[in-house]
N, C-alpha and C positions, 0 to 999 in steps of 0.2 A: 504494500500500500504506500502511496506517495505521502511524504511529509511535505510541509510548506517548501516550495522550491521555485526559484525564479525561472522565468522562461529564457531559454537561450535564443538569441536572435542573430541578426546579420553580423553584429560586432563580435560574436564568439567564434572560436576556432579550435581545431586540433592543431597544435603548433607542429610545424614540420620538423623542428629540432627535437622537441620533447615527445611528440606523439600522444599527449594527454590532454584531456579537456581542461580548459582554463576558465577563470571566473567570469561572472556576469557583467554586463555593461549595457549602456543605452544603445539603441539602434543607431548605426552610423548613417551618414548621408549616403544616398545611393551612388553618387559619383565616386566616393572614396571606396565603397564596398565592391562595386562590380566593374569599375574601370571605364564606365561610360563617360562621354564628354559632350558638352554642348558645342558642336563643331559645325561650321558651315561646310556643306557638301557641294562640290562643284564639278562632279564627274558622274558618269554612268556607274551605278552601283552593281557592277558585275566583276566577279573574281574568277580567275582561271587557274586551277590547280591540277594535281596529278595523283594517280594511285599507282603504286608500284606493281600491282597485280589485280586480277579479278577479285571482286568481293566474294568470299566463300559462301556467306549466307547473311541475310538480314532478319533471321529469326532470333529474337533477343535471347531466348533460352538456350539456343544451340550455338551461338557465336563463341569463338575461342580465340580470335585473332585481332590484332590491333587495327587492321584496316576497317573491319566491321565496327569495332568499338569506337573508333574515331568518328565514323559517320553517325553512329547512334548518339554520340555526345553533341552533335550538331542538329539532328532532326528530333531529338527527344531531350527530356530533362528529368532529373531525379528529384527526390525530396530536397536534396542539398545540391548546390553546385559550388565549384571552386572559384574563388575570386581571382583577380589578376595576380595576387601573391601566392596562389595555391592553397589558400585557407578556406575552410567550409563557410559558405554563406547561404542565405535562404534561397531555395529554388522553388519548386512547386509547394513546398511547406513554408509557411511564413514564420513559423516558430516551432520550437520543440523543447521538451524537458526530459530529464533523466532522473530516475529514482536514486535515493541515497546509496543503495547497494550497487549501483552501476549496472543493473541487469535489465531494467525496463525503461523503454523510451516511448514517448508519446509525441507524434508529429501532427500538427494542425495544418491542413491544406489551405491554400488561398481560396477566395470566393470566385465562382464563375469559371473554373478551369474547363477547357474544352480540348477534344481531340481535333485533328486537322479536318475530319469529316463532319464536325459540328456536335458529335456526341459529348455529353457531359463526362468529365474525368473526375472520378471520386476515389476515396481511400480504398474502395473495393477493388479497383484496378491494380493497386499495389499488392493487396492480399492475393488476388488471383495470379498475378505475375510470379510472385515469389513461390507460391505453391505449385504452379505449373512447372517452374524450373526444378523444384525439388521432387516432383512426381517421377518415380523411377521409370515410368512408361515414356516420359519425354526424352530421357537419355542425355540430359545436359551434363557436359563435362565440368562446367563452372558451378554446378550445384553445391560443390564443396564450400563455397563462400557463404552459402545460406544455411549450411548444416550447423552453424554456430547458434542459430535460433533454437530455442528450446523445442524439442520434438522434431527438429529438422533432420537430424541424422537418422533417427528411427524411420521416418517417413521415406527418406531417400534410399534407405537400405531395405525398403519393403517390409519393415518390422513395426511400422506404426501407421497412423492414418493422417490425412490432411487436417482433420479437425483437431488433432493433437499438436499441430504446429502452432507455436505461440506468436502468430502474427494475426491481428484481427482488426477489421474495419469496425470501429465502435459506432460510427455513423458516416455519412458521406464525406465528412471533412476530418475525421479523427482516425489515425492509424496507431495502434499500440503493438509493440513488439517486445518480447522478453527473451533474453539470451541465456544460454547454458552457463556461461562464465563471463565476467566483465571483459570487454574488449576496448582497449584505450583508443583505438582508431576507428571505432564503429561509425561515428558521425561522418568522418572523412570518407568512409566506404560508400556512403549513400550517394556520392557523386559518381560512382562507377556504374556503367551501364547495366550490369547484371541485376542491379537493384532498382531499375526503372520499372514503370508501370506497363501493363499490356491490356489492351481492350478485348475482353473475353468474347464479346459478340463478334468482333471482327476476326479474331483468331479462329474461332470455330467456323465462321463462314468461309474462310480461306482454306481450312483443312490442311492437308499436307503441302499445299502450295504457299502457305504463309511464309513471308520473307524471301520468296524466290524471285520476285519481279517488282518493279516500281509500284504497280497497282495492287500488290499484295503486302504493302507496308503502310502502316499508319503512324502519324507523328503527333507529338505534343510539345515540341521544342521550338526554337527560333526559326527552323527551316523544315521543309517537307520534301520528301523524295518524289521527284516528278519524272525522272527518266533513268533507265538502266539498260544500256545496250551491252549485253554480256561480252566480256573480254575487250571492250572498246571504251566505254564512257559511262559516266554517272552525272546526273544533274539534280541540284536541289534549289528550291526557291523559298523566299520569305513566307512564313506561315502566318496568315492573317488571323488565325484563331489562337495564336500564342498569347498568353496573359501579358507579356511585356513586349509586345510587338513594336511599340514606339521606340524602344532602345535598339532595335535591329535596323541597321542601315543598308546592308547588302540586300539586293533584290534577287540576285541569281549567283550561284556558284557552280562552275562546270569542272568536272574532273575527267582527264584523259588517262587511260591505262597505258603506262609507259614503263617497260621493264628494263630498258637499256639506258644507262646514265648518260651516255654520249648523246643519244637521241633526245633525251630530256633537256640537256643543256642547249641543244640546237633549237628546241621549241622555245626555251626561255629567251635566247638571244634574238629570235625572230618575233618575240612578243606574243606568242601563242599560249604561254603559261606565265604566271606572275611570280612563281617561286620554283626553285629547283634545288635538288640535292647535288652536292659535289663530292667526288671521291678521287683519290689518287692525284694525278698530275694537275687536274683542274683546280684543286685546292690552292696549290702554289700560284697557279695562273691568275686567280681572282682574289687572293687573300688580302690585297691592299685596296680592294674595291669598297666603296661606302655601302654597297649592297650585300657585302659578305658578313656572315656571322657564324660563330661556333656555338652550338647549343648542346650542353651536357644532357644526359639522360640516364636513367637507372635501368640499364639493359645489359645482360650478359649473353655472349655468344659461346656455345659449348658443343662438345661432341657427346652424343648419347650412345652408350654401349649396351646393346640388347643382350639380356641374360639368357636368351634362348640359344645363343651361339656359345658352344662349349668353351672355346678359347677365351671368351670375354667374361666368363664366370670367375676368372682369376683377377684379383685386385692388382697383382704385380703386372699382368699384361695390360690392364687398363692404365696403370701408372706409366708404364713404358710408352704407350701410345700418346699419352698426354704430354709427358716430358719431352718427347721427341719432336714436338711442334713448337717452334719459336714463336711465342705469343706476340712479342714486340715486333718481330719481323712481319708476322701475319697482319697485325694492326696497321703497319706502315704500308705494306705492299698492296693489301686488299682495300684499305680505306684511306689512310693518310689524311685523316680529317678530325683529329682529336681523340680518336679511338686509341685505347691502350691495351697492352697485353694483360690478360687476366692473371691475378695473383691469388685467386680464390674463386668461390662461386658467387657470393653476394657482393655486388659492386660497391664502389666508393660512393658515398653520399647518402646511404641508407641510415636512417635515424637509429640510435641505440635507446631511444625512449628516455634519455637522461641528459639531453642537450649535446650529445656527441655523435661520432660516426662509428657505426658498427664495424665497418671494414678496418678502420684504424685500430679498434680495440682487439679484434681477432687476429690481426697481423697478416703477413704474407705466408700463405699456406702452400703455394706452388712456387718453388724455387727452381726454375728450369735450368739456369746456368749451372747450378749446383748438382742437379739431378740428371742432366743430359748424359754425362759420361757413364752413368750406370744404367741407362735406359735399356741398352741392348742385353745386359746381363739380367735385368728384371724380366725382360721378355722371355728369355730362355728359361729362367727359373719358373716363371708363371706357366708357361706351356707344359713344362715337365710335371708340374704339380697337378694339372688337370688331365694328364695322360695324352698330350698332343706332342708328336715328334717334330712338327713344323707348323708354321703359321698357316692357317687354312685360307681358302679362297673366300674373300670377304668383299662386300660391296659398300661403298661410301655414298650415301644419299644426300642430296642438297637441292636447292632451288635451281631453276634454269635461267635466271637472269644473269647479267654479266658478272655481278658480285658473286653469286653462287658458283658459277663456273670457274672463276679465278680462285675461289676458296678451295674447291676440290682439287684443282691442279696443284696448288701450293701444298696442301696437306699430303697428297699422294707423293709428291717429290720429297717432302720432309721425311716421310716414313721410309721411302726408298733409300735416301741418303744416310739417315741416322740409325735405321733399324735393319736395313737390307730386306725389306718386305715390299710386296706390291699389292695394291688393291684395285678393284674395278670401280669406276666412277659412274654414278647415276645422277643425272640432272633432270628434274621433273618440274612441272608447274607448281607454284606455291600451294595452291589448293590441294593438289595431289600429295605433296610432301607432308602437309598437315594431316591429311587423312591417313596416309600410310604410317606416320609417326604414332598417331593415336590408336591405330589398329595393331601396333607393334610389328608392322610389316617392313622391317629393315634390319640390317646388321649394325651399321654405325650411321648416324645421321647428324648433320650440322644443324643445330637448332638455336633459337634465340628466345629469351624470356625477359620481358620488361615488367617492372613493378606495377602492380595494380593499386598499391597504396604504399605509403612510406614507412615500412616496417620490414625487418628481415624475414618475418613469417611468410610474406608473399613469395619468397624464393624457396624457403626451406621446407615448407609443408608439402611441396610437390612430390617428395620422394618417400613419403610414408608408404608402407605396404598396401598395395591396392589403390593408391591414390589415383585420381582421375587423370593427372598429368605425369604419372610415373611411367613414362613411355618405355624406359629400359626394363621395367618389371623387376627392379631391384627390391630386396627385402632385407631389413636388418632390425631385429627386435630392440636393440639398444637405441637405435635412431628413433624408432617409433615412440619409445618411452620418453625420450627427450622432448620430442615435438608435442606429445600429449601433455607432458608436465608443463611446458611453456604455455600451452593454451589455457590451462587451468590456474596458473600461478598469478595471483593478484599483485604480489610484490615485484616491482619492476626490475630490481637488481637480480633477484633470483630468476625471474623470467628470462632476462637477457643471458644469464650464465648458462641456462639450458640451451639457448640458441647458439651461444658461442661454442658450446660442446658439440652441438649438432653439426655446425659448419665444419669443425675440425674432424669429426668422424666421417662426414661426407667426403672431405678431401683426402682422408686416409684410405677409405675404401674406393673412392673415385668411380662410382657408376656413371658419372658424367665427367668429362674432361674440359674444364673451362678454357676458352681460347682468348677472349677479349672482353673488355668493358667498352661498350660502344658510345661514341660521341657522334655528332652530326654537324656537317658544314653545309650552309645554305647560301643562296643568293635570293634576295627578295626585292622586288621592284620598289622604288622609293615612294610610289603613290599608294602602296598598301599600308594602311595605318592600323595600329592596335591589333596586330595578329598575335593572338595569345597561344603560345606553345606551352607544352607541359613536359616536365621531366619524368613523370610517371603517369600511368593510366593512358587515356586517349592522347594522341599526339598534339592535337590543337583544338581550340574552340573559336568559332567565328561570330559569336553573338555581337560583339562590340567592334568587329573589324569593319573598316570602310575604305573607300577609294577617294583620294583627294590629290589634286594636282596632276592628273593624268593628261 
């Protein structure tokens, strides 16, 4: 039961440094909270961007990739949205409160919310969405983020019912949710798309085609999806039914699917796109331009070693394969854009919940220069331990874009040079690589994981036994216990110690071999104003972006 509690409003946040809820305060002025400005607009409000590949799906419950999540962040909105500083601010919920024990949250929605088709949006749309994602029949890989709700894990495991899940629309404007254990970053998570609402009537009308085409998608955010030519382009336009439509300046945003970075740069130089990614030699070419920027992000690139391959069941073999790839050289040759060689799994910049950096606390766990000389011996010892007389025929899977192809070439040559082994390379479309990874249909795959929220748990809980994103199917009882203890621990220091220990164990056993901590270099046209990019979660949000001076 709630005791007297002040309401949390726009002025409150989960701090990026500390990751914990902070005290109450008066509501800030809108301009300060959401980054909007009273600016004279003198140009056509149309923005031209790109997608690095085809959108795998726009079914909110089934999405697992950053392309889809970034689009969702622009056509939809959650109870909470992140402001220009990355702190939680009021979204579809105008206010919220938390019980003294940190377990129960109550969100109060704004008046008159609507879907893009004119339907009323209510708290029941959130209850339906969360329970649809948790429903084992849906098959959502991201359901694990909702299993922290009381009764969520039991329902998702087909051991409980939807009625036992502690998320409830008390009325059209009031949503109440109770957690199994206190989560210091729960409010921040509400800005992540998996926690967005879904229109039950629309979802059921679309059936299995929901999220497969533009007319099978419904919106409640600043924009709505109006065009989707598969493998070619996507278009969104301003949503006139959005509650804060007056703050949205852009009328249209067009996305072209461009897999090749050279082709993308050519489109930028010819004025066909307003922003471009830079890698390798183009970074040096444009680094002195006023349009150039380096943007950090919380993303790790890594190799996943499938445990169905006998040779890869040896930790020594996995260590050898990891140590034999020069992470710094990989980062420079493949990207050369601020990306660094990985020295562990959790990247630099993740909060330790106490005002510091988790990565700095845990230290460098992959010391390639120190371990490379013994990599070949580790490989031989590991193969012998699992009864293999030689390294088997193995395939290395990656995307088919120019970055993916260069990555597999580099890794293949590193293993040939440093270990004397050869592997077959498979480069496939992004959507296929994701699908095959999740179905465990690979030997070794080059993967990336970006933080969904600013806490090491977003990286480390992936590899619990049977985890939805445990693609290598690794299992370790000690690791499971550390993650479970961290999820239940209220004391932040003890919680972090569990996570430090988990990271160290993960890097000792090495079911995944970290390659790099990704950074990104961009060129952005000077007439593009207030482009809000993110270091975690969706890549960017365009609510306050506008064109001026074109």
